N, C-alpha and C positions, 0 to 999 in steps of 0.2 A: 441139121443146121447148126453151123457155129455161131456163138453168141459175139456180137460185135464187142471189140475190145472198148474197155472203160477208159475214159480219157479225163486228164486233169489239165488245168491252164497254169502254165508258168507264171509265178508271182511277178518274175523280173521282165522277162520279154513278151509275156502274153501268149505264147505258142501253146497249142494243145498238144498233149503226149500223154503216153501210157506209162504210169509209174511203175518201174520194176525194181528199183533198188531203195534200200532203206534212206540214203542221203537225199532222196528226192523229195521227202515229206519231213517237214519239221513243224513242231508245234510250239507256238509261243502265245502265253497269256490267253489260251482256250482257242485260239485260232490256228489253222494249218497253213502252212507256207509250202508251195510246190515249186521244184525247180527242175527244168528239162534236162539241164547238163550241170557238170561240176563248174563251169565258168559262170553260169547264172547263180549257182550257190555261193560261189567267191564273190561275185558282184554284190550279192546280198550281205555278206559278212563285212565287205569292205565299207558298206555304208553306215555299219554300227560303230558307235563311239567306244572308248577304251572302257574295259571292264576289270573286274577284279577276279582273280584266280579262286575258284571254290576249294582248291587244296592248300595252297600257300598263301592266300590272300594278296599276292603281288598284283598291281596294276599292270596291264598290258593291253595291246591293240589287236583285235583279232586279225588273224592272216589266213588260216587254214581252215577248211570245213571240219577237220576233227576236233578242233579247239571248242567247238559249240556243239554240246549234246542236250539232251533232256532226260530228267529223272522225275518220275511221278508227275508229268505234265509241266514241270519248271524247267527254266534253261540252266544249264550247268557249263561253266567255262574252265578251260585249262591253259595254262601259259606254256606248257611243255609236255612232251610224251612222257617224261617221268611223272609229272604231276596227275596226268590222265590215268596212268597205270596205278598211281598210289590211290587215286579216288576209286577206282574199280576194286582194289583191293580191300579198302577199308569197307566199302559198300558190302562186299561178300563176307566180310567178318562180322558185320552187324547181327546181333541175335533176331531171329524171326520173331516178328509180333504179329504175324497174320491170325486173324480170328478163324474159327471154324466157320465153314460157309455150308448151310444146309439149304436147297431147293426143295419147297413143297409142290410137287408136281404131278400131274395126271393128265393124260390126252382128254380124258372125259370130262365134262362139266358137270356140276351138281353133286361132287363126291366130299364136299366140305374142305376144299383148299385153303380158302381165305379163312374161315373159321378156324381150321387147324394152325395156320400161319400166325394169326393174331393172338390167339390164345397160347400156343407154344412160346411166342416171343415175350409175351406178358409174363408167363409162368418163369421163363428164363431170368427176366429182370427181377421178378420178385424173389427168385433164389439168389440174388446178388449179383449177377452178371451184368455186363453192360452190353445191350442188344441194340442192332440196327436192323429193323424190318424194312426190307425193300419190295416195294409194289411192282411187280413187272407185268402187271396186266393193265391195259388201257382203260379197262371199265372204272378203275379207281375205287373198287370196293373196300380196299384196306381203309383209305381215308374216310369213307362213308360209314364204316362200321365203327371208327373212332371219333367221328365227328370233328376231322380236322381237314383242312385244305392249303397245302403249302403254297406258298408263293413261287417256289421254285420245286423241282422234282427230278426224278431220274433222267428225264429228257434233257435238262440242263446239265446234268453231271455228264451224261454221254455225249452230247453234241457240243456243248459250249465248254466243256471242261471245267465246271464249277466245283469247287471242292465239296465233299460230303458234309463238313461241318457247316457250310454255308447253306445248303440246300435242305438238310434234314430238319424235321420238326421234332423237338423235345416234347413228348405226350406223358410220360410218367418218369418218375426217377430212374435213371439207368435205362431208358426205353425211348430211342427214336425212331421216327419213321421217314423214309424217303417215298414220297407220294408219287402217283402217276395219274395221268388223265389221258383224253383223246390225242394229245401231242404225241403220245408214244407211237402212234402210227405213223407220224412224220419222222420219228426218230429212226424207224426200221428202213424206211425209204433212204435216209441219209446213211445208215450203216451199210446198205447194200453196195455203196459206191466205194466203200473203204478197204484197203488192203487187210488181209486177216480180219474179215468183217465178224467172225463169229467169237473173237477174243477181245471186241472192244470193251465189254464190261468188266473183264478180267483186268485189263490194262488201266481202265478209268478207276475202278473201285479197289484195285490191289493194295497199295500202300496207305490209300486215303482212308481205308477203313481199319487201319491198324489200331486205333484207340478202343476198338470194340473186342469183346471176348466171343460174341457170336453174331453172325449174320444170317437172317432168316429171309429168303426170297419167295415171295408169292407169284406162282407162275400162271400165266393164262392157259385154258384147256385146248392147247394146239401145239404142234411142232413147228413154231415160227422161228424167224431169225432172232428175235428177242428171246425166246426160250433156249435156242442154241446158245447164245451168249451166256444166259443164266446157268445151263447145265455145265459149260466150259469154265464159268467162274467158281461154281459150287465144287466142294470136295465130297458131298454126300447128297443123295436124294432120299427125302420122305415122301411116301406115296400114299395119300388117303383114298381108300377103296370103299365106297358105299356097298353094303350087303346086299347087292342084287345081281342078277344073272349078266346083265350088260357090263357091269363093272368088271366082273370076273374076266369077261372077254377081252375088256380094254386093258387089264393090267398085263396081258400078255404082250401088248404092243409097247408098253412101258420097258419091259425087261429087253425087248429087241432094241428099242430106243438106247438104253444105256449101254448095250454092246456097239451100237453103231457110233456113239459119242467116242467110245474108247478106240474103235478100230478106224474110223473116218475122220474124226476130229482130234485123234491123238491126246485124248485127256482121260486119266484114268479116274473117272468118277465113279463112287461106290454107292450101292444100295443101302443106305442106313437102315431103314425099315419099311414095312408096310403096315398101315393103320386102318383096321375095319372101322368104318363110321356107319352111323345110324343103324346102329346095331340093336335089335328087340329080340330078346331071348324067345319071346312067345311065337315068333315067326320061324317056320322051317327053313325058308330059303337063307335067312340071316344066319341060322345055326350051321347050315351045311357050307356057306360061303365062308364064314370064319374057320371053319374046320379044314376046307380046302386050302385056304390061305395058309393056316397053321402048318399043314403036312408038308407043303411046297417050300415055304420060307423058313420053316423052323424057328429059331430063337428071335429071327429078324421079323417075325409077324407079331407086332407088339399088341397090348392088351386093347380090347375094342373101346370106341368112343359111343356110348349108348345114347339112343334117342332121348332127347330132353328137350322140353318145352323152353327152359330157361336159356339154352344155348341158343334158340331160335329169336328170343326176345332181346337179348343182350346187344346186338347191333342197332335195334330200333331205339334203345336208349343211349346208344354211343358209349357203351362201355364193354369191358372184357367179361367174360364169365366170372373171373375172380372178384370184380367190382359188383357185379349185378346179383349174382347169387353164389356167394362163396361156399355154401354148404350144400350145393346141389350135386347130383349125379355127374353133371356136365364139369363142374369145377373139379370134382374128385378124379374122373378120368382124364383131364388135361394135366392135372398134377402127376398122376402116374406116368403120362407120357413125358412130362418134363424129367422125372426122375430116370427113366430109360435113357433119354437123351444125355443126361449129365454122367449117368454110369459108362455111356459109350465114350464120353469125354475123360473118363478114367476116375477112379474113386477119389473124390474130394478135389478134383481138378477143374479149372475153369475152361481150359481149353484141351483139344486134341489135334495134334498134327495129321497131315494127310497120311504119313506112313502108318501111324496108329489106326487111322480109320480103314486104311487098305487092309491091314492085318485083321480088322474085326469084321470087315464085311466082304465076303466072297460070293460071287453071283452063283446061286443053286443051278444044278444041271437039270436036264429034262424040261418037260413042258408042263404048265399048270393043268391039272385034271380038273374039269368042272363038273360038279355033282348034279349035272342034269342029263337026261337021257340025249337031247338034242345038242350036239356040239357044233361049233363053227370053225372053220379053218381061217385063221387071222393071217392075212398077208403080212409080211415084215415090211417095215419102213423102208420106202424105195431109196436106194443108193444115191440117186438124183437129187433126193429133197434135202439131204445134207450136204452133198458135195458142191451142189449149186449155191447153198447157203440162202435160198430164198423161199424154202417151203413154208 
């Protein structure tokens, strides 16, 4: 059964239509304008007053659609084709200032994703980097863990075009948080109607997060449209895996998801590392699980995070593990994780480009062997779940 075409309403004439071309959607001051035809777009431009060329700064009156474009959500104007070409050339020659982006992701809940995201971000900031922690889970556990509630959050950045600087909450020196709450569910509904809906986070956060060295994204335990956005925005995925049987089964699906993001969404995201969590050396299943992960993922199986009471206590007092119990095993383990992530960024470097990340992380071949007699056949992520964009 074919899905009904998604329609937009023309800002000028009010006619409903299906947006097919880039010129039919224009963003101005966080609002989207829609045009059913070039004539309606021309009419919209003619109502605007004289403006200054962003290349040569000469005042002129808009006459043609190509004279008004957008860059990072801001209007850009060109008085001539020569100025438009010069602007594009200058933009291409600007040095890349994009931070490294790491999504903390697992389909399964209860693996320590939020604990890992919060303490990894805090540890990177402690190491001297400027870090943005993005809560992409509508439960809002990042804000609850740190005792913050932002007036604005990820919803306002994605839907209203608010800048990261205006929405993020500074919580520690060099450590900002973009919070979320239940409004993120409404954001998913709005994203579902957008062209290229799985790339909205990449478009919205791209250049606007350029002032940070690292962006850490705490993902929800699901393959939702929001998580698709997070995985397409990220250049690497960090997977916390609790040391139990069901989590080993679940990590199979994570590796398949990485493949599907590459093949279906055309984004070369890399598996940065797998982190065994809730590790207890006294338990046989923990030892076997960590051993299986190590054999399959090699040096991308990072040192485990041990079971630690202080780690459980830290969110209740609204602190990171480094503030609550800096000498604990939990703090020691997360400092080790931070060192591994920084080494991945290059010795002594604060950033790692996508090319270096790709060279450092190549997906392993074969299937993960589960060290239990009873094995389960895990179905791959359905193609329709990604191609439809609404899973």
